[in-house]
C-alpha positions as CSV (number, residue, x, y, z in Angstrom):
1,X,40.5,-26.8,100.7
2,X,42.3,-27.5,97.4
3,X,45.8,-26.3,97.0
4,X,48.8,-26.6,94.7
5,X,52.4,-26.1,95.7
6,X,55.8,-25.5,94.1
7,X,54.4,-23.6,91.1
8,X,57.0,-22.0,88.8
9,X,56.6,-18.5,87.4
10,X,59.4,-18.4,84.8
11,X,61.1,-15.3,83.4
12,X,61.3,-14.5,79.7
13,X,64.0,-13.1,77.4
14,X,63.4,-10.8,74.5
15,X,65.6,-12.5,71.9
16,X,65.5,-9.2,70.0
17,X,63.4,-6.0,70.5
18,X,62.6,-3.6,67.7
19,X,60.7,-0.3,68.0
20,X,58.8,0.0,64.7
21,X,56.5,2.9,65.4
22,X,54.5,4.9,67.9
23,X,50.7,5.1,68.4
24,X,49.0,8.5,68.8
25,X,48.5,7.7,72.5
26,X,52.2,7.5,73.0
27,X,52.5,3.7,73.3
28,X,55.3,2.2,71.2
29,X,54.8,-0.5,68.6
30,X,57.2,-3.4,69.1
31,X,58.5,-6.5,67.4
32,X,60.1,-9.2,69.4
33,X,60.5,-12.9,70.1
34,X,59.8,-13.9,73.7
35,X,61.2,-17.1,75.1
36,X,60.8,-18.6,78.5
37,X,63.8,-19.5,80.7
38,X,64.0,-21.8,83.8
39,X,64.9,-19.0,86.2
40,X,61.7,-18.5,88.1
41,X,59.8,-17.4,91.2
42,X,57.9,-20.1,93.1
43,X,54.3,-19.8,94.3
44,X,52.1,-21.9,96.5
45,X,48.4,-21.3,96.3
46,X,45.7,-22.5,98.6
47,X,42.0,-21.8,98.2
48,X,39.8,-20.4,101.0
49,X,36.1,-20.8,101.8
50,X,35.7,-17.1,102.4
51,X,36.3,-14.4,99.8
52,X,39.6,-13.1,101.3
53,X,42.5,-12.9,98.9
54,X,45.9,-12.6,100.7
55,X,49.5,-12.8,99.7
56,X,52.3,-14.0,101.9
57,X,55.9,-13.1,101.0
58,X,58.4,-15.9,101.6
59,X,61.4,-13.9,100.2
60,X,61.8,-10.4,98.9
61,X,58.8,-8.2,100.1
62,X,56.5,-7.1,97.3
63,X,54.4,-4.0,97.0
64,X,51.2,-4.0,99.0
65,X,49.0,-4.4,96.0
66,X,51.0,-6.3,93.4
67,X,50.0,-8.0,90.2
68,X,49.4,-11.4,92.0
69,X,46.6,-9.9,94.1
70,X,45.2,-7.9,91.2
71,X,45.1,-11.1,89.0
72,X,43.3,-13.1,91.7
73,X,40.7,-10.4,92.2
74,X,40.3,-9.8,88.5
75,X,39.6,-13.5,87.8
76,X,37.3,-13.9,90.8
77,X,35.2,-10.9,89.8
78,X,35.1,-11.9,86.1
79,X,34.0,-15.4,86.9
80,X,31.7,-14.3,89.7
81,X,33.3,-16.9,91.9
82,X,32.5,-16.9,95.6
83,X,35.8,-17.8,97.2
84,X,39.3,-16.6,98.0
85,X,42.9,-17.8,98.2
86,X,46.2,-17.5,100.0
87,X,49.1,-16.8,97.6
88,X,52.6,-17.6,99.0
89,X,55.4,-16.3,96.8
90,X,59.1,-16.9,97.0
91,X,60.5,-14.1,94.9
92,X,63.7,-15.1,93.2
93,X,63.6,-13.1,89.9
94,X,65.3,-9.7,90.0
95,X,63.0,-6.7,89.7
96,X,63.6,-4.1,87.0
97,X,65.4,-6.6,84.9
98,X,63.1,-6.6,81.8
99,X,62.4,-10.3,82.3
100,X,58.7,-10.1,83.1
101,X,58.8,-11.4,86.6
102,X,55.7,-9.6,87.9
103,X,53.8,-10.5,84.8
104,X,54.8,-14.1,85.1
105,X,53.7,-14.3,88.7
106,X,50.3,-12.9,87.7
107,X,49.9,-15.4,84.9
108,X,50.7,-18.3,87.3
109,X,48.0,-17.1,89.6
110,X,45.5,-17.0,86.8
111,X,46.5,-20.4,85.4
112,X,46.3,-22.1,88.8
113,X,43.2,-20.4,90.2
114,X,41.5,-21.3,86.9
115,X,42.1,-24.9,87.9
116,X,41.6,-24.7,91.7
117,X,38.4,-22.7,91.4
118,X,37.0,-25.2,88.9
119,X,36.5,-22.6,86.2
120,X,38.3,-24.4,83.3
121,X,38.4,-21.4,81.1
122,X,40.4,-21.9,77.8
123,X,43.8,-20.2,77.6
124,X,42.6,-17.6,75.1
125,X,39.8,-16.5,77.5
126,X,42.4,-16.2,80.3
127,X,44.8,-14.3,78.1
128,X,42.1,-11.8,77.1
129,X,41.4,-11.1,80.7
130,X,45.1,-11.0,81.5
131,X,45.7,-8.1,79.1
132,X,44.0,-5.9,81.7
133,X,47.0,-6.5,83.9
134,X,49.7,-5.7,81.4
135,X,50.8,-6.4,77.9
136,X,53.3,-9.2,78.9
137,X,50.8,-11.2,81.0
138,X,49.0,-12.9,78.0
139,X,52.4,-14.3,76.8
140,X,52.9,-16.1,80.0
141,X,49.4,-17.5,79.9
142,X,50.0,-19.0,76.4
143,X,53.4,-20.1,77.7
144,X,55.3,-20.8,74.5
145,X,57.9,-19.1,72.3
146,X,56.1,-16.4,70.4
147,X,56.5,-13.6,67.8
148,X,55.2,-10.5,69.6
149,X,53.9,-7.3,68.0
150,X,51.7,-4.3,68.8
151,X,52.4,-3.0,72.2
152,X,53.3,-6.5,73.3
153,X,49.8,-7.9,73.3
154,X,49.7,-9.5,69.8
155,X,51.1,-13.0,70.4
156,X,51.7,-15.5,67.6
157,X,53.3,-18.8,68.8
158,X,56.2,-19.7,66.5
159,X,55.7,-22.7,64.4
160,X,57.9,-25.8,64.8
161,X,61.1,-25.3,62.8
162,X,64.5,-26.8,62.9
163,X,66.1,-23.4,63.4
164,X,64.5,-23.1,66.8
165,X,66.8,-25.8,68.1
166,X,69.4,-23.0,68.2
167,X,67.5,-21.1,70.9
168,X,65.2,-23.5,72.7
169,X,66.3,-26.0,75.3
170,X,69.8,-24.5,75.3
171,X,71.9,-22.8,78.0
172,X,71.9,-19.1,78.3
173,X,73.6,-16.9,80.8
174,X,71.8,-13.9,82.4
175,X,73.3,-11.1,84.4
176,X,71.4,-8.3,86.2
177,X,73.4,-5.3,87.5
178,X,72.0,-3.3,90.4
179,X,70.6,-0.5,88.2
180,X,66.9,-0.5,87.6
181,X,66.0,1.2,84.3
182,X,62.7,3.1,84.4
183,X,60.6,1.9,81.5
184,X,58.8,5.3,81.0
185,X,62.1,7.2,80.9
186,X,63.8,4.9,78.4
187,X,60.8,4.9,76.0
188,X,60.6,8.6,76.3
189,X,64.2,9.2,75.4
190,X,64.4,11.8,72.5
191,X,67.1,9.8,70.8
192,X,65.3,6.5,70.9
193,X,65.1,4.9,67.4
194,X,61.4,4.4,66.7
195,X,61.4,3.5,63.0
196,X,63.1,0.2,62.7
197,X,61.9,-1.6,59.5
198,X,59.3,-4.3,60.0
199,X,60.6,-7.9,60.0
200,X,58.9,-11.2,59.4
201,X,59.2,-14.5,61.1
202,X,61.3,-15.9,58.3
203,X,63.9,-13.3,58.9
204,X,64.3,-14.4,62.5
205,X,64.3,-18.1,61.6
206,X,67.2,-17.5,59.2
207,X,69.5,-16.6,62.1
208,X,67.7,-17.0,65.5
209,X,70.7,-16.2,67.6
210,X,72.0,-13.3,65.7
211,X,68.9,-11.7,64.4
212,X,68.1,-8.0,65.1
213,X,69.1,-6.2,68.2
214,X,67.6,-4.4,71.2
215,X,66.6,-0.9,70.1
216,X,66.7,0.1,73.8
217,X,70.3,-1.0,74.4
218,X,71.8,2.3,73.2
219,X,70.1,4.8,75.5
220,X,69.4,2.5,78.4
221,X,72.7,3.2,80.3
222,X,71.8,6.9,80.5
223,X,69.0,6.3,83.0
224,X,70.7,5.8,86.3
225,X,68.8,7.1,89.4
226,X,69.4,10.7,90.0
227,X,71.0,9.9,93.4
228,X,73.2,7.1,92.0
229,X,75.1,8.5,89.0
230,X,77.7,5.8,89.6
231,X,75.2,3.3,88.2
232,X,75.1,4.9,84.7
233,X,77.6,2.6,83.2
234,X,76.4,-0.7,84.7
235,X,74.6,-1.9,81.6
236,X,77.6,-1.3,79.5
237,X,79.7,-3.0,82.1
238,X,77.4,-6.0,82.2
239,X,77.4,-6.3,78.4
240,X,81.3,-6.2,78.4
241,X,81.5,-8.9,81.1
242,X,79.2,-11.2,79.2
243,X,80.9,-10.5,75.9
244,X,84.3,-11.3,77.3
245,X,83.0,-14.5,78.9
246,X,80.8,-15.9,76.1
247,X,81.6,-13.9,73.0
248,X,78.1,-12.4,72.6
249,X,75.7,-10.3,74.7
250,X,72.6,-8.1,74.5
251,X,70.0,-6.5,76.7
252,X,66.6,-8.2,77.2
253,X,63.4,-6.1,77.3
254,X,63.5,-2.6,78.8
255,X,65.2,-3.5,82.0
256,X,68.9,-3.8,82.9
257,X,69.5,-7.6,82.5
258,X,71.7,-8.8,79.7
259,X,72.1,-12.3,78.3
260,X,74.5,-14.4,76.3
261,X,74.2,-17.7,74.4
262,X,76.4,-20.3,76.0
263,X,78.3,-22.9,74.1
264,X,77.6,-26.4,75.5
265,X,81.2,-27.0,76.5
266,X,81.1,-23.9,78.7
267,X,78.6,-25.5,81.1
268,X,79.7,-29.2,80.8
269,X,80.5,-29.3,84.6
270,X,77.8,-26.8,85.6
271,X,74.3,-28.0,86.4
272,X,71.4,-26.1,84.8
273,X,70.3,-23.0,86.7
274,X,73.3,-22.9,89.0
275,X,75.0,-19.7,90.0
276,X,76.6,-18.2,87.0
277,X,80.4,-18.9,86.7
278,X,81.2,-15.2,86.3
279,X,83.3,-12.9,88.3
280,X,80.4,-10.4,88.9
281,X,81.5,-7.1,90.4
282,X,79.8,-7.5,93.8
283,X,76.9,-9.3,95.6
284,X,74.4,-6.7,94.4
285,X,74.7,-8.2,90.9
286,X,72.6,-11.3,90.1
287,X,73.2,-13.9,87.5
288,X,72.6,-17.5,86.5
289,X,73.2,-20.0,83.8
290,X,69.7,-20.9,82.7
291,X,68.0,-23.0,80.0
292,X,65.4,-21.7,77.6
293,X,62.1,-23.5,77.6
294,X,59.8,-24.4,74.7
295,X,56.7,-24.5,76.9
296,X,55.5,-23.2,80.3
297,X,56.2,-26.0,82.8
298,X,52.7,-25.5,84.4
299,X,50.8,-26.4,81.2
300,X,51.5,-30.1,81.4
301,X,51.1,-30.2,85.2
302,X,47.7,-28.5,85.2
303,X,46.4,-30.8,82.6
304,X,47.2,-33.8,84.8
305,X,45.5,-32.4,87.9
């Protein structure tokens, strides 16, 4: 049966994250720029003649019914396809980091099964379906740097512009402390700023590295697990470590990961995506020097299959 191996599911960074309002149903309205990085999970997908859809964990065990399985079932049912697949996943992205790891895995499953099952749906049709899995998944389907609004589902690819050279194809350091920030708790914080003024793309392009902030950065450190109050300051600690090493730092998304722009000379002797040259507090912390990506690496590969 047809199969494809060594399939990347890259993480993303929120280069800034503004909360500009709240809908009557409680969902928050966002403004952000999403960019892919080359830190990724790896999937291997094989089709089956029967209709069984199975997942095989090669690394960190995933929940019994994760987004990968839900994505495969959703596409099969929507396309009325009579077949199944085996999804092998080597989980390398940290969970609870705000980097979209689960959403990216689901998008990779949709992109690849669209090819292996011979559906050949256009990206927009896949993205419309992907929205049922979560607001971040359509971004990974489109797979390019984008201005993101609404609850995260309104995706506008950024136009080519010289200013984007500052943030695309460049090294960026990412650190993830052990703490996992509960999304519902942080967005429900009474003190969360929910009225940041609207911005426009031109504002971002005027200063891509320094524009805006993460509106969640302030309250996030308060949401340590009830049984681990010692974790309360880990985000502040991570921000300080990165600030001291690289001179800049901010959170990404609603999780606990922080990132810093890296000057080229800081990685001259360091291969891309190698373990981050930081003195992280202990082995429970995760970090890498990555590189931002202009496009999802699967797009060109699937076109050639």
